[in-house]
C-alpha positions as CSV (number, residue, x, y, z in Angstrom):
1,M,9.6,148.2,66.9
2,I,6.9,150.5,65.4
3,T,4.2,150.8,68.0
4,E,0.5,150.4,67.5
5,K,0.1,154.1,68.2
6,E,2.5,154.9,65.4
7,L,0.7,152.5,63.1
8,Q,-2.6,154.2,63.8
9,E,-0.9,157.6,63.1
10,I,0.1,156.3,59.6
11,R,-3.5,155.0,59.0
12,T,-5.0,158.4,60.0
13,L,-2.6,160.4,57.8
14,L,-3.4,158.0,54.9
15,N,-7.2,158.1,55.5
16,N,-7.2,161.9,55.6
17,A,-5.2,162.4,52.4
18,Q,-7.0,163.0,49.1
19,N,-4.1,162.6,46.7
20,P,-1.0,160.8,48.3
21,L,2.2,160.3,46.4
22,F,4.1,157.1,47.2
23,L,7.9,157.0,46.5
24,F,9.3,153.5,47.1
25,D,12.6,151.7,46.7
26,D,12.9,149.7,43.5
27,D,13.0,146.2,45.1
28,Q,10.4,143.8,46.3
29,D,10.3,145.2,49.8
30,G,9.7,148.7,48.5
31,L,7.2,147.6,45.8
32,C,5.2,145.4,48.2
33,S,5.1,148.2,50.8
34,F,3.6,150.5,48.2
35,L,1.1,147.8,47.1
36,L,0.0,147.1,50.6
37,L,-0.6,150.8,51.5
38,W,-2.2,151.7,48.2
39,R,-4.6,148.8,48.3
40,Y,-5.5,149.8,51.9
41,A,-6.1,153.5,50.9
42,Q,-7.3,152.9,47.3
43,K,-5.9,156.3,46.2
44,G,-2.8,158.1,45.1
45,K,0.1,157.4,42.7
46,G,3.2,155.3,43.2
47,I,6.7,155.8,41.7
48,A,9.6,153.4,42.1
49,S,12.7,155.4,43.0
50,K,16.3,154.3,42.3
51,G,19.2,155.5,44.5
52,H,18.9,158.6,46.6
53,L,15.9,161.0,46.7
54,E,17.1,164.2,45.1
55,E,15.6,167.8,45.1
56,H,13.5,167.1,41.9
57,V,11.2,165.2,44.3
58,I,9.7,168.5,45.3
59,A,8.9,169.4,41.7
60,K,7.3,166.0,41.2
61,I,5.1,166.5,44.3
62,Q,4.0,169.9,43.0
63,E,3.3,168.5,39.6
64,E,1.1,165.8,41.0
65,R,-0.5,168.2,43.5
66,A,0.0,165.6,46.2
67,D,-1.3,166.4,49.7
68,L,0.7,163.6,51.4
69,L,4.1,162.1,50.6
70,I,4.8,158.5,51.6
71,I,8.4,157.4,51.4
72,L,9.0,153.6,51.7
73,D,12.2,151.7,52.2
74,K,14.6,154.6,51.4
75,A,17.6,154.9,53.7
76,T,18.2,158.6,53.5
77,L,16.3,161.8,53.1
78,K,18.0,165.2,52.9
79,Q,16.8,167.9,55.3
80,E,16.6,170.4,52.5
81,I,14.0,168.2,50.8
82,V,11.9,168.0,53.9
83,D,12.3,171.8,54.5
84,G,11.2,172.5,50.9
85,L,7.9,170.6,51.3
86,H,4.8,171.9,53.0
87,I,2.7,168.7,53.1
88,P,2.8,165.9,55.6
89,I,5.5,163.3,55.0
90,I,5.3,159.6,56.1
91,H,8.7,157.9,56.0
92,I,8.8,154.2,56.8
93,D,12.2,152.5,56.7
94,H,14.4,149.8,58.4
95,H,17.9,151.0,57.6
96,H,20.1,152.9,60.0
97,P,18.0,155.7,61.5
98,I,18.5,159.2,60.3
99,D,18.2,162.5,62.2
100,T,16.2,164.5,59.6
101,S,13.3,166.3,61.4
102,A,10.4,168.8,61.0
103,P,6.9,169.1,62.4
104,H,5.3,167.8,59.2
105,Y,7.8,164.9,58.9
106,H,6.7,161.6,60.5
107,Y,9.5,159.1,60.6
108,Y,8.9,155.4,61.5
109,N,11.8,153.0,61.9
110,P,12.0,150.0,64.3
111,R,15.7,150.5,64.7
112,K,15.2,153.8,66.5
113,E,14.3,151.8,69.6
114,N,16.3,148.6,68.9
115,D,19.1,148.6,66.4
116,A,18.8,144.8,66.0
117,D,15.2,145.1,64.9
118,S,15.5,145.5,61.1
119,R,12.2,143.9,60.1
120,P,11.5,145.0,56.5
121,T,9.4,148.0,55.5
122,S,6.8,145.6,54.0
123,Y,6.4,143.9,57.4
124,W,5.3,147.3,58.9
125,S,3.2,148.2,55.9
126,Y,1.3,145.0,56.5
127,Q,0.8,145.9,60.1
128,V,-0.8,149.1,58.9
129,A,-3.0,147.5,56.2
130,Q,-3.9,144.2,57.9
131,Q,-4.7,142.7,54.5
132,D,-3.1,141.1,51.4
133,L,-0.9,138.6,53.3
134,W,0.4,137.1,50.1
135,I,1.8,140.5,49.0
136,A,3.4,141.1,52.4
137,M,5.1,137.7,52.3
138,V,6.7,138.4,48.9
139,G,8.2,141.7,50.2
140,I,9.2,140.3,53.6
141,I,10.9,137.1,52.6
142,S,12.5,138.8,49.5
143,D,14.2,141.1,52.1
144,W,15.6,138.0,53.8
145,Y,13.2,137.8,56.8
146,I,10.8,135.0,57.9
147,P,7.7,136.5,59.6
148,E,5.7,134.9,62.3
149,Y,2.7,134.2,60.0
150,V,4.2,131.6,57.7
151,D,1.8,128.9,58.9
152,E,-1.2,131.2,58.1
153,F,0.2,131.8,54.6
154,N,0.7,128.1,54.1
155,K,-2.9,127.3,55.0
156,A,-4.1,130.0,52.6
157,Y,-1.8,129.2,49.7
158,P,-0.6,125.6,50.1
159,G,2.4,124.4,48.1
160,L,4.2,127.7,47.6
161,L,6.5,127.4,50.5
162,P,8.3,124.4,52.1
163,E,6.4,122.9,55.0
164,K,9.2,123.8,57.4
165,L,10.9,127.1,56.3
166,S,14.2,127.7,58.0
167,H,15.9,130.0,55.6
168,P,14.6,132.7,53.2
169,G,16.7,131.2,50.4
170,E,14.6,128.0,50.6
171,A,11.5,130.0,49.7
172,L,13.2,132.2,47.1
173,F,15.4,129.7,45.3
174,D,14.1,126.1,46.0
175,A,10.3,126.6,46.1
176,E,7.4,127.7,43.8
177,F,7.3,130.9,45.9
178,G,10.5,132.0,44.2
179,K,8.6,132.4,40.9
180,L,6.2,134.8,42.5
181,A,9.0,136.8,44.2
182,R,10.9,137.1,40.8
183,A,7.6,138.1,39.1
184,F,7.4,141.0,41.5
185,A,11.1,141.9,41.1
186,F,10.9,141.7,37.3
187,S,7.8,144.0,37.4
188,L,10.3,146.8,38.3
189,K,12.5,146.0,35.3
190,G,12.4,146.4,31.5
191,K,11.2,149.4,29.6
192,S,9.8,152.2,31.7
193,N,6.3,152.0,30.3
194,E,6.3,148.2,30.8
195,S,7.3,148.6,34.4
196,K,4.7,151.2,35.1
197,Q,2.0,149.0,33.6
198,C,3.1,146.0,35.6
199,I,2.9,148.0,38.9
200,K,-0.5,149.3,38.0
201,V,-1.7,145.7,37.2
202,L,-0.3,144.4,40.5
203,T,-2.5,146.9,42.4
204,R,-5.5,145.0,41.0
205,I,-4.5,141.4,41.4
206,E,-6.2,139.6,44.3
207,S,-4.3,136.3,44.6
208,P,-0.9,134.7,43.8
209,W,-2.7,132.1,41.7
210,E,-3.8,134.8,39.3
211,I,-0.1,135.1,38.3
212,L,1.3,131.6,38.9
213,R,-1.7,129.8,37.3
214,Q,-2.4,132.6,34.8
215,E,-6.0,132.6,35.9
216,T,-6.9,136.1,34.7
217,A,-5.8,138.5,32.0
218,R,-4.1,140.5,34.7
219,G,-2.2,137.5,35.9
220,K,-1.2,136.5,32.4
221,F,0.2,140.0,31.8
222,I,2.5,139.7,34.8
223,Y,3.5,136.2,34.0
224,K,4.4,137.0,30.4
225,H,6.6,139.8,31.6
226,Y,8.2,137.4,34.1
227,E,8.9,134.8,31.5
228,K,10.6,137.2,29.2
229,L,13.0,138.4,31.9
230,E,13.4,135.0,33.6
231,K,15.3,133.7,30.5
232,S,17.8,136.5,30.8
233,Y,18.1,136.0,34.6
234,Q,18.6,132.2,34.3
235,K,21.4,132.7,31.7
236,L,23.2,135.2,33.9
237,R,22.6,133.1,37.0
238,Q,24.3,130.1,35.5
239,E,27.3,132.2,34.5
240,A,27.6,133.5,38.0
241,L,27.2,130.0,39.6
242,D,30.0,128.7,37.3
243,V,32.5,131.1,38.8
244,K,35.1,129.2,40.8
245,T,37.5,130.8,43.3
246,K,39.5,129.7,46.3
247,E,39.4,133.2,47.7
248,K,36.9,134.3,50.4
249,V,35.4,136.9,48.0
250,L,33.5,135.6,45.0
251,L,33.3,138.4,42.3
252,F,31.0,138.4,39.3
253,T,30.5,141.3,36.9
254,Y,28.4,141.8,33.8
255,P,27.7,144.6,31.3
256,A,24.9,147.1,31.3
257,T,23.5,145.6,28.1
258,Q,21.8,143.2,30.5
259,D,18.9,144.2,32.7
260,S,19.9,144.8,36.3
261,F,19.8,141.6,38.3
262,T,22.6,142.4,40.8
263,S,20.4,142.1,43.9
264,L,18.7,138.9,42.9
265,L,22.0,137.3,41.8
266,S,23.8,138.3,45.0
267,N,21.0,136.9,47.1
268,E,21.0,133.5,45.3
269,L,24.8,133.3,45.3
270,I,25.1,133.9,49.0
271,Y,22.4,131.2,49.6
272,R,24.3,128.7,47.4
273,R,27.8,129.7,48.5
274,R,27.5,130.7,52.2
275,D,31.2,130.2,52.7
276,K,31.9,133.2,50.5
277,I,31.4,137.0,50.5
278,I,29.6,137.8,47.2
279,I,30.1,140.8,45.0
280,V,27.9,141.1,41.9
281,G,28.7,144.2,39.8
282,R,27.0,145.7,36.8
283,V,29.2,147.9,34.6
284,K,27.2,150.9,33.4
285,D,28.8,153.9,31.7
286,D,31.8,154.7,33.8
287,R,30.6,153.1,37.0
288,V,30.3,149.7,38.6
289,I,27.1,149.2,40.6
290,M,27.4,146.4,43.1
291,S,25.3,144.2,45.4
292,I,27.5,142.8,48.2
293,R,26.4,139.9,50.5
294,S,27.9,138.1,53.5
295,S,26.8,135.3,55.8
296,E,28.7,136.4,58.9
297,I,31.3,139.2,58.3
298,K,29.6,142.6,58.8
299,L,30.0,144.7,55.6
300,P,29.2,148.4,56.0
301,Q,32.5,149.4,57.7
302,L,34.6,147.3,55.3
303,I,32.9,149.0,52.3
304,H,33.3,152.5,53.9
305,T,37.0,151.9,54.5
306,A,37.6,150.4,51.0
307,L,36.0,153.5,49.4
308,E,38.2,156.0,51.2
309,G,39.6,158.5,48.7
310,L,37.7,156.9,45.8
311,T,34.8,158.3,43.8
312,G,31.9,156.2,45.1
313,Y,29.6,155.4,47.9
314,G,28.0,152.4,49.6
315,G,26.2,151.0,52.6
316,G,23.1,149.1,53.8
317,H,22.5,146.3,56.3
318,Y,25.1,144.4,58.2
319,L,25.1,141.4,55.8
320,A,23.6,143.0,52.6
321,C,24.9,146.2,51.1
322,G,25.1,148.1,47.9
323,A,28.0,150.1,46.5
324,N,28.7,152.3,43.5
325,V,32.2,153.2,42.3
326,K,33.8,154.7,39.3
327,Q,35.1,152.0,36.9
328,E,38.7,153.4,37.1
329,D,38.5,152.9,40.9
330,F,36.9,149.5,40.9
331,G,40.2,147.5,40.9
332,T,41.5,149.5,43.9
333,F,38.2,149.0,45.7
334,I,38.2,145.2,45.2
335,T,41.9,144.9,46.2
336,R,41.3,146.9,49.4
337,F,38.0,145.1,50.2
338,K,39.7,141.6,49.8
339,K,42.5,142.7,52.2
340,L,40.0,144.0,54.7
341,V,38.0,140.7,54.5
342,A,41.2,138.7,55.1
343,E,42.0,140.8,58.2
344,A,38.4,140.5,59.5
345,K,38.7,136.7,59.2
346,E,41.8,136.6,61.3
347,K,40.2,138.5,64.2
């Protein structure tokens, strides 16, 4: 776990900074982590980051004249990036721990002490901020974890969650809460200027009812953006649900002309089809970008083995991973992966 002493270290670094820069993963966990800490500190700028953090991060920090860098829900950070920076760095994550180090680099990950403790980054950001429970719940449950304060949330916002929540999918796909979670996810999608505006508006919203009931101009703005992308998502969702296969691996791909819904789709499919391993792939340029989900078979080693000798990469949590492979290698990857799954079932 991340200790109270470490949480206080994060608060102190945030409180002492004048112009922090937040770099966060482009999913609900990353977004909500940023919102929680920004609303706590009331200062700085946030940027959603896709993929790996590259060296241009240093130029961006210099451009913004940041005096503190906060990295949220990003699995890796190259040593050369840390070495190239001369400001304090807070890095909060819950993926496999990394060994990057430096005196000005402060790394917080519950898995350093207990590899089984993979509570989401938004869980720990809420422990720092101690406010905005509703934002924390969106990030935590969207990352497939049910926190201990569900009853507190239900008292504050009745009707959004089932009375007895036993699986994150019930909240995300069978309850009103799912609309809220997708509104946050969709705020990271669309044209760049639209997404930036959505994120800015979310820093100002005080209640889920502002969005779901469209009680304010801010809430209406987020809900309108949600409605536009919800139509596309529901169409693609139905196509994915219509896929039938007797194989253990359920594969669904779609073209880059669509907005990226791979993570959302794979999560809903694994909830609806828990007997399968789900691969949702988006074909973009010459690559296939995948979200892979499982209910029981651990994925990282299977993905690593299936990618050997191919142009691609992948990894993540035991039951939820991402992968990226050249389109010409995609068929080979799928063939290998299916074989490895079959072998894993037999063990």
